[in-house]
C-alpha positions as CSV (number, residue, x, y, z in Angstrom):
1,M,86.9,4.1,137.4
2,D,90.9,4.3,138.0
3,G,91.2,7.0,136.3
4,E,92.4,4.7,133.1
5,S,90.5,5.4,129.9
6,S,87.7,3.0,128.8
7,L,89.7,3.4,125.5
8,E,92.9,2.3,125.8
9,M,93.9,-1.3,124.1
10,P,96.0,-3.9,125.1
11,L,100.0,-3.5,125.4
12,S,99.7,-6.7,122.9
13,R,97.9,-5.0,120.3
14,H,99.4,-1.8,120.7
15,L,102.8,-3.3,120.3
16,G,101.1,-5.7,117.0
17,L,100.1,-1.9,115.9
18,T,103.0,0.3,116.6
19,M,106.2,-2.1,116.0
20,P,105.6,-2.8,112.3
21,L,105.3,0.6,111.4
22,F,108.1,1.5,113.4
23,L,110.3,-1.2,111.8
24,A,109.3,-0.4,108.1
25,T,109.8,3.9,109.1
26,V,113.5,2.5,110.3
27,G,113.9,0.2,107.1
28,L,112.9,2.8,104.9
29,A,115.6,5.4,106.6
30,L,118.2,2.7,106.2
31,L,117.8,2.0,102.4
32,V,116.7,5.9,100.9
33,K,120.0,7.6,101.0
34,S,118.1,11.0,99.6
35,L,115.5,13.0,102.0
36,G,113.8,14.5,99.0
37,V,112.3,11.4,98.3
38,V,110.9,10.4,101.4
39,L,109.6,13.9,102.1
40,E,108.3,13.5,98.0
41,L,106.4,10.6,99.1
42,T,105.1,12.0,102.3
43,G,103.7,14.6,100.7
44,A,102.2,12.0,97.8
45,F,100.6,10.3,100.1
46,G,100.3,12.0,103.3
47,A,98.7,15.4,101.7
48,T,96.0,13.8,99.5
49,M,95.1,11.8,103.0
50,V,94.8,14.8,105.3
51,A,93.7,17.7,102.4
52,F,90.8,15.1,100.6
53,V,90.6,11.6,102.2
54,L,90.0,12.1,105.3
55,P,87.8,14.6,105.5
56,A,85.2,13.1,103.1
57,A,85.2,10.0,104.9
58,A,84.5,11.8,108.2
59,T,82.0,13.9,106.7
60,L,80.2,10.4,105.1
61,K,80.5,8.6,108.3
62,I,78.8,11.8,110.4
63,R,76.1,12.3,107.8
64,R,75.5,8.2,107.9
65,D,75.5,8.3,111.7
66,A,73.1,11.6,111.4
67,E,70.7,9.7,109.0
68,E,70.8,6.5,111.4
69,A,69.5,8.8,114.6
70,V,66.8,10.7,113.0
71,A,65.9,7.8,110.7
72,P,63.8,5.8,114.4
73,I,62.3,9.5,114.7
74,T,60.7,10.3,111.5
75,G,60.2,6.6,110.3
76,V,61.7,7.8,107.1
77,S,65.1,6.0,106.3
78,G,67.6,8.8,105.7
79,G,69.2,6.8,102.6
80,R,66.1,6.3,100.8
81,R,65.2,10.2,100.5
82,R,67.2,11.8,97.3
83,A,67.3,15.3,99.7
84,A,69.9,13.2,102.1
85,Q,72.1,11.7,98.9
86,E,72.2,14.8,97.2
87,P,74.3,16.1,100.0
88,Q,76.5,12.6,99.5
89,R,77.9,13.4,96.0
90,L,80.7,15.8,97.1
91,P,82.2,14.0,100.1
92,I,82.4,10.6,97.7
93,F,83.8,12.5,94.5
94,L,86.7,14.1,96.7
95,L,87.0,10.8,98.4
96,A,87.9,9.1,94.9
97,F,89.7,11.8,93.8
98,G,92.0,11.8,96.8
99,V,92.4,8.3,96.2
100,V,93.3,8.4,92.3
101,M,95.4,11.7,93.0
102,G,97.4,10.3,95.9
103,L,98.0,6.9,94.4
104,T,99.1,8.5,90.9
105,A,101.9,10.8,93.1
106,T,102.8,7.8,95.0
107,V,103.6,5.6,92.0
108,Q,105.3,8.7,90.1
109,S,107.5,9.5,93.6
110,I,108.5,5.6,93.2
111,N,109.2,5.9,89.8
112,G,110.9,8.9,89.9
113,A,113.3,7.9,92.8
114,I,114.2,4.3,90.8
115,N,114.9,5.9,87.6
116,N,117.0,8.6,89.9
117,S,118.9,6.0,91.5
């Protein structure tokens, strides 16, 4: 290889993903007068994603991949065993909790910003 990563994406796809995010960020910065509102929205959405949703989703993905890797060796599907299903409950609960709390906090932040303006 030429020293390039095999994970690089084409420039058109990169621009298609990053430009809408950039334009939304610039538009929000031009519309919002208070930095407190931006920080409140960032905390409401971002903190719940980092604290609850992403770790739970990563745990579920890793466990699913591990079960798929073990199934051909043992001949028993990991999803069918009760012992394999028990550890899945906590990440699923945390994922659901994070989504609900993130949406609730974001809606409250938006309502507070609208009512205070």
